[in-house]
C-alpha positions in Angstrom: -51.0 40.7 66.6 -48.5 42.2 69.0 -49.8 44.5 71.8 -48.9 48.2 71.8 -46.4 47.5 74.6 -44.6 44.9 72.6 -44.6 47.2 69.5 -43.3 50.0 71.7 -40.5 47.9 73.0 -39.6 46.8 69.5 -39.4 50.4 68.2 -37.5 51.5 71.3 -35.0 48.7 70.7 -34.6 49.7 67.1 -34.0 53.3 68.1 -31.2 52.2 70.5 -29.7 49.9 67.9 -29.8 52.7 65.3 -27.9 55.0 67.7 -25.4 52.3 68.4 -26.3 52.1 72.1 -26.6 49.0 74.2 -30.2 47.7 74.6 -31.0 47.5 78.3 -34.3 47.4 80.1 -33.6 50.8 81.7 -33.0 52.5 78.3 -36.1 50.9 76.8 -38.2 52.0 79.8 -36.8 55.6 79.4 -37.7 55.8 75.7 -41.1 54.3 76.3 -41.9 56.7 79.1 -40.8 59.7 77.0 -43.1 58.5 74.2 -46.0 58.0 76.7 -46.3 54.3 75.8 -47.6 52.2 78.7 -46.1 48.7 79.0 -46.2 45.9 81.5 -43.2 46.3 83.8 -41.5 43.0 82.7 -41.5 43.7 78.9 -38.5 46.1 78.6 -36.3 43.7 80.6 -37.6 40.7 78.6 -36.8 42.5 75.3 -33.4 43.5 76.6 -32.6 39.9 77.6 -33.8 38.6 74.3 -31.6 41.0 72.4 -28.6 40.6 74.6 -25.6 39.8 72.3 -27.6 40.2 69.2 -26.4 42.6 66.4 -29.8 44.1 65.6 -28.5 46.1 62.6 -27.0 42.9 61.1 -30.1 41.0 61.8 -32.2 43.6 60.0 -29.8 43.7 57.1 -30.2 39.9 56.6 -33.9 39.6 57.0 -34.5 38.2 53.5 -31.2 36.5 53.1 -32.5 33.1 53.9 -30.0 30.5 55.1 -29.7 26.8 55.0 -32.8 24.7 54.9 -32.6 23.7 51.3 -30.6 20.9 49.7 -30.5 17.4 51.1 -31.6 15.5 48.0 -29.3 13.4 45.9 -28.2 10.8 48.4 -29.5 8.0 46.3 -27.5 8.8 43.2 -24.2 8.0 44.9 -25.4 4.5 45.8 -26.5 3.8 42.3 -23.2 4.9 40.9 -21.3 2.2 43.0 -19.6 -0.5 40.9 -21.5 -3.8 40.6 -18.7 -5.8 42.1 -18.7 -3.8 45.4 -19.9 -6.2 48.1 -19.8 -3.5 50.9 -22.7 -1.5 49.5 -25.3 -4.4 49.8 -24.1 -5.2 53.3 -24.5 -1.6 54.3 -28.0 -1.4 52.9 -29.0 -4.5 54.9 -27.8 -2.9 58.1 -30.0 0.1 57.5 -33.2 -1.9 56.8 -33.6 -3.2 60.4 -33.4 0.3 61.8 -36.2 1.4 59.6 -38.4 -1.6 60.5 -37.9 -0.9 64.2 -39.3 2.6 63.7 -42.2 1.2 61.8 -42.9 -1.4 64.6 -43.3 1.4 67.1 -46.3 2.8 65.2 -45.3 6.3 66.2 -44.9 9.2 64.0 -44.4 12.9 64.3 -48.0 13.7 64.0 -49.6 10.6 65.5 
């Protein structure tokens, strides 16, 4: 869970974004001091750098919008639909097989 200082910086950044003001370390510190929120000295500057150039209102408006990440399937169907007399497709498949076997020979995986 976030510390009270991190939460305070988050809320102060949201206040500045809602007012249409630039999010700077000095402005975050000013809001936090008026609200009597004690934070480590580096946090307001860190938050300001992290949000530099970010449209916070737009980011909040698109929280549940998702994005890419899906798709990707269906690559095999195109190969199956190739005409039987096409000699380029089998040659291309043979080129790909040695690359896969090289990866298997290394006995390394993402979670090994």
